[in-house]
C-alpha positions in Angstrom: 26.5 39.2 105.2 24.8 37.7 102.1 21.1 37.2 102.2 20.2 33.6 103.1 18.8 31.6 100.2 15.7 29.4 100.4 15.5 26.6 97.8 12.4 24.5 97.2 13.4 21.0 95.9 16.5 18.8 96.5 16.8 17.5 93.0 20.1 17.8 91.1 19.6 21.4 90.1 18.6 22.5 93.7 21.6 20.6 95.2 24.1 22.0 92.7 22.8 25.5 93.5 23.1 24.8 97.3 26.6 23.5 96.9 27.8 26.5 94.8 26.3 28.9 97.3 28.0 27.0 100.1 31.4 27.1 98.3 31.0 30.9 98.2 29.9 31.2 101.8 26.3 32.1 101.2 23.8 30.6 103.7 21.3 28.3 102.2 18.5 26.0 103.2 16.8 23.4 101.0 13.3 22.1 101.6 12.4 18.7 100.1 9.1 16.9 100.0 10.8 13.4 100.3 11.1 12.0 103.8 14.7 11.1 103.5 17.5 10.7 100.9 16.5 7.1 100.4 12.7 7.5 100.5 12.4 6.5 96.8 14.5 5.2 93.9 16.2 8.1 92.0 15.9 6.7 88.5 18.5 5.3 86.2 21.5 6.4 84.3 22.4 9.9 83.3 24.9 11.1 80.7 26.6 14.2 82.1 27.7 16.4 79.2 31.0 18.3 79.0 29.3 21.5 77.8 26.7 21.9 80.6 26.4 19.2 83.4 30.2 18.9 83.9 30.6 22.6 83.9 28.1 22.7 86.8 30.0 20.1 88.7 33.3 22.0 88.1 31.6 25.1 89.6 30.6 23.0 92.6 34.1 21.7 93.0 33.0 18.1 92.7 34.7 16.8 89.5 36.9 14.3 91.4 33.9 12.9 93.1 32.0 12.7 89.8 34.8 10.9 88.0 34.8 8.3 90.8 31.2 7.3 90.1 31.4 7.1 86.2 30.6 3.7 84.9 33.1 2.9 82.2 31.9 1.8 78.8 28.4 3.0 79.0 28.8 5.8 76.4 28.5 3.1 73.8 25.4 3.8 71.6 23.9 1.2 69.4 21.3 1.8 66.7 19.1 -1.2 65.9 16.4 -1.9 63.4 13.1 -3.3 64.6 14.1 -6.7 63.3 17.0 -6.7 65.8 19.8 -6.1 63.2 22.4 -3.7 64.5 22.7 -0.9 62.1 25.5 1.1 63.7 27.4 1.3 66.9 29.6 4.1 68.4 32.0 2.5 70.9 32.9 4.2 74.1 36.6 5.2 73.6 36.5 7.6 76.6 36.4 10.7 74.4 32.6 11.1 74.0 32.2 13.9 76.5 29.1 12.4 78.2 30.1 9.8 80.7 27.3 7.9 82.4 26.5 7.8 86.1 23.7 6.5 88.2 21.4 9.4 89.2 21.3 8.2 92.8 25.0 8.2 93.0 25.2 11.7 91.6 22.7 13.0 94.1 24.6 11.3 96.9 27.8 13.1 96.2 25.9 16.4 96.1 24.2 15.7 99.4 27.5 14.6 101.0 29.1 17.9 99.9 26.7 20.0 102.0 26.8 20.7 105.7 24.5 18.6 107.8 21.0 20.2 108.2 21.2 22.0 104.9 18.3 19.9 103.5 15.1 19.8 105.5 13.4 16.5 104.6 9.7 15.9 104.6 8.7 19.5 103.9 6.5 19.5 100.8 5.6 23.0 99.6 1.8 23.4 99.2 1.6 27.1 98.2 3.5 30.4 98.0 2.6 34.0 98.3 4.2 37.4 97.9 4.5 39.5 101.0 6.0 42.6 99.2 9.5 44.1 99.2 10.9 41.0 97.7 9.7 38.8 100.5 7.8 35.6 100.0 6.1 33.0 102.2 6.0 29.3 101.5 3.3 27.2 103.3 4.1 23.5 103.6 1.6 20.6 103.6 2.1 20.1 107.4 0.9 23.7 108.0 4.3 25.2 108.8 5.6 28.3 106.9 8.9 30.0 106.1 9.4 33.6 105.0 12.4 34.4 102.9 13.9 37.3 101.0 15.3 35.1 98.3 13.3 32.1 97.1 14.4 29.7 94.4 12.0 27.2 92.8 13.8 24.0 92.0 10.7 22.0 92.5 10.2 20.5 89.1 7.3 20.2 86.6 4.5 21.1 89.1 6.4 23.9 90.9 4.6 25.6 93.7 7.0 28.6 93.2 6.3 29.1 89.5 2.9 30.9 90.1 4.8 33.8 91.7 6.3 34.4 88.3 4.1 33.0 85.6 0.7 31.6 84.9 2.1 28.9 82.5 1.3 25.3 83.4 2.6 22.1 81.8 0.5 20.5 79.1 0.6 16.9 77.9 3.1 16.7 74.9 1.5 13.8 73.1 4.0 11.2 74.1 4.8 8.9 77.0 7.3 6.4 78.2 6.5 3.0 79.7 9.5 2.2 81.9 10.7 -1.4 82.6 13.7 -3.2 84.0 15.3 -6.6 83.2 17.5 -7.8 86.1 20.4 -10.3 85.8 20.1 -9.8 82.1 23.2 -11.6 80.9 22.0 -14.8 82.4 18.2 -14.5 82.6 17.6 -12.4 79.4 20.6 -13.3 77.3 19.2 -12.5 73.8 18.0 -9.1 74.9 21.2 -8.3 76.7 23.1 -9.2 73.5 21.1 -6.9 71.3 21.3 -4.0 73.8 25.1 -4.3 74.1 27.3 -2.7 76.6 25.8 0.8 76.7 22.7 2.3 75.2 20.5 1.0 72.4 17.8 2.8 70.3 15.3 1.0 68.1 13.1 3.8 66.6 10.1 3.7 64.4 7.5 6.4 63.5 5.3 7.0 66.6 6.9 4.2 68.7 10.4 3.4 69.9 12.2 1.1 72.3 15.3 2.4 74.0 17.4 0.7 76.7 20.6 1.1 78.5 22.8 -1.1 80.6 23.1 0.2 84.2 25.6 -1.0 86.8 25.9 -4.7 86.8 23.8 -6.4 84.2 20.5 -4.5 84.7 18.8 -3.3 81.6 16.6 -0.2 82.0 14.2 0.3 79.1 12.0 3.3 78.0 9.3 2.2 75.6 8.1 5.4 73.9 4.7 5.8 72.3 3.0 8.8 70.7 -0.5 8.3 72.0 -3.2 10.5 73.7 -3.5 10.4 77.4 -6.9 8.7 77.0 -5.2 5.8 75.3 -3.0 5.1 78.2 -5.9 5.7 80.6 -7.5 2.6 79.1 -4.6 0.4 80.3 -4.6 -1.0 83.9 -1.0 -0.6 84.9 -1.7 -2.3 88.2 -2.0 -5.5 86.2 1.5 -5.8 85.0 0.9 -8.8 82.7 -2.1 -7.3 81.0 -0.4 -3.8 80.7 2.8 -5.1 79.1 0.9 -7.4 76.7 -1.2 -4.4 75.6 1.9 -2.2 75.1 3.7 -5.0 73.2 0.8 -5.3 70.7 1.9 -1.9 69.4 5.2 -3.5 68.4 3.8 -6.4 66.4 6.4 -7.8 64.0 9.4 -6.6 66.0 12.1 -8.9 67.0 11.3 -10.9 70.2 14.6 -9.9 71.8 13.4 -6.3 71.6 9.8 -6.8 72.6 11.1 -8.8 75.6 12.2 -5.5 77.1 8.4 -5.0 77.5 7.0 -8.4 78.1 9.8 -9.9 80.3 10.1 -6.9 82.7 11.1 -8.0 86.2 9.4 -4.9 87.7 6.0 -3.4 87.3 5.8 -1.2 84.2 5.6 2.5 85.1 3.8 5.0 82.9 5.8 8.3 82.4 3.6 10.8 80.5 5.5 13.8 79.0 4.5 17.3 79.9 6.0 20.5 78.8 5.8 24.2 79.4 5.2 26.5 76.4 8.4 26.8 74.4 10.4 30.0 75.1 8.6 30.7 78.3 9.8 33.9 80.0 8.6 36.2 82.7 9.1 39.7 84.0 11.6 40.2 86.8 9.9 39.7 90.2 12.0 40.8 93.2 13.3 38.0 95.4 12.3 34.9 93.4 13.3 32.8 90.4 13.2 29.3 89.0 15.7 26.7 87.8 15.4 23.4 85.9 12.0 21.9 85.0 10.3 24.5 87.1 11.6 27.1 84.6 11.7 25.3 81.3 10.1 21.8 81.4 10.3 20.0 78.1 9.9 16.5 76.8 12.9 14.1 77.5 15.7 15.1 75.2 18.9 14.1 77.1 19.4 17.7 78.4 17.0 18.1 81.4 19.2 17.1 84.3 22.3 18.7 82.7 20.4 22.0 82.2 19.0 22.0 85.7 22.5 21.5 87.2 23.9 24.3 84.9 21.0 26.6 86.0 21.9 25.9 89.6 25.6 26.6 89.1 25.1 29.7 87.0 22.6 31.2 89.5 24.9 30.5 92.4 27.8 32.2 90.6 25.6 35.2 89.8 24.5 35.6 93.4 28.1 35.3 94.6 29.2 37.9 92.0 26.5 40.4 93.1 26.2 40.0 96.9 24.8 43.5 97.3 22.5 43.6 94.3 20.2 40.6 94.3 18.1 42.1 91.5 21.1 42.3 89.2 22.1 38.7 90.1 18.7 37.4 89.2 18.4 39.4 86.0 21.9 38.2 84.9 20.9 34.6 85.6 17.5 34.7 84.0 18.6 36.4 80.7 21.2 33.7 80.2 18.9 30.9 81.3 16.1 32.0 78.9 18.5 32.0 76.0 20.1 28.7 76.9 16.8 26.8 77.4 15.5 28.1 74.1 18.4 26.6 72.1 17.5 23.7 69.8 18.7 20.3 71.1 21.0 18.3 68.9 21.2 14.5 68.9 23.4 13.3 71.8 22.6 9.7 72.1 20.1 7.3 73.7 17.9 9.9 75.5 16.8 11.7 72.3 13.5 10.3 71.2 12.1 12.1 68.1 8.9 10.1 68.2 6.8 12.9 66.7 8.7 12.6 63.4 7.5 10.6 60.4 11.1 9.9 59.5 12.5 8.6 62.8 13.5 5.1 61.5 16.9 3.7 62.3 18.1 4.6 58.8 17.0 8.2 59.2 18.7 8.6 62.5 22.0 7.1 61.4 23.4 10.4 60.1 22.4 12.2 63.3 24.3 9.6 65.4 27.5 9.7 63.2 27.4 13.4 63.0 25.6 14.7 66.1 26.9 18.3 66.3 27.2 19.9 69.7 26.4 23.3 71.1 29.3 25.6 71.9 30.5 25.2 75.5 
């Protein structure tokens, strides 16, 4: 009988791995810190790429369910100057290879595909230790423990499993998002809804950027990107929404009001999302009985690939374990070598989630060629 697998983290990567293992008859348990599937909002839209994320869903046998939650028309990308002039638009003709879905809906179809009880909710990992012989112990914040012969860290940026393999820790990457939402945008924020259009919009400038996309209905979800030190953001009181948005908006002085309204007219409290990253090209020596997927393995700044790579990691690891049921070491080595190479590949421009805010040339004009000729990794 295959060795039971213990996964820490019920994000997209961990759930894809659990699903692929289930498809191949390998017993699996997922431990998740959240109290329930609905304990918190799951974020906004994701574009799921045909060369990584969709391959993972195919391996999970969930393409039909995935297609059912795709929101048509959201692949449209619009490039806008800071004066609000639309410089270029790529319409969604259905052939873009990166259909958009709500993250929460994607997580739901993954959860629905697993047997009841696979995910143990409200179990936040506090620490891990090696017991020898490929066995590891996880201690949860409630004091309970679990011992496993095969431990997978799918627990994100601040992984509690990573220290079993690596001393690397995430460091601030010099950029942050401020996240906002405009609700009922077509009626309450008509000028801003018009400039955003029917899909995603990017308005870049050196060191700062406003990006937004239209979610289901007429909700606009914005990411205001700034290249500033952590201390700069620490000087802003984000519990005072009006003061915080006014301070952020001052960095965009002279921009079109329909763009800065994505900051000042937010219908929700602004949320600061600092960007952290692990050292580029991080690797580790093979440790028996444990490995990492997704951000736990290769956290980087937002580039449109994070969720897709996490899902592909989960699918590829699941397939390797299924292919080598009697040699876990060989399965983990096969997975890790491919994952190290995959996560080190340079990211090409794929649309609204690529924010080159550390470049001196990231104006709308400079990005036009990248949008019209994006390139794409081999599948």
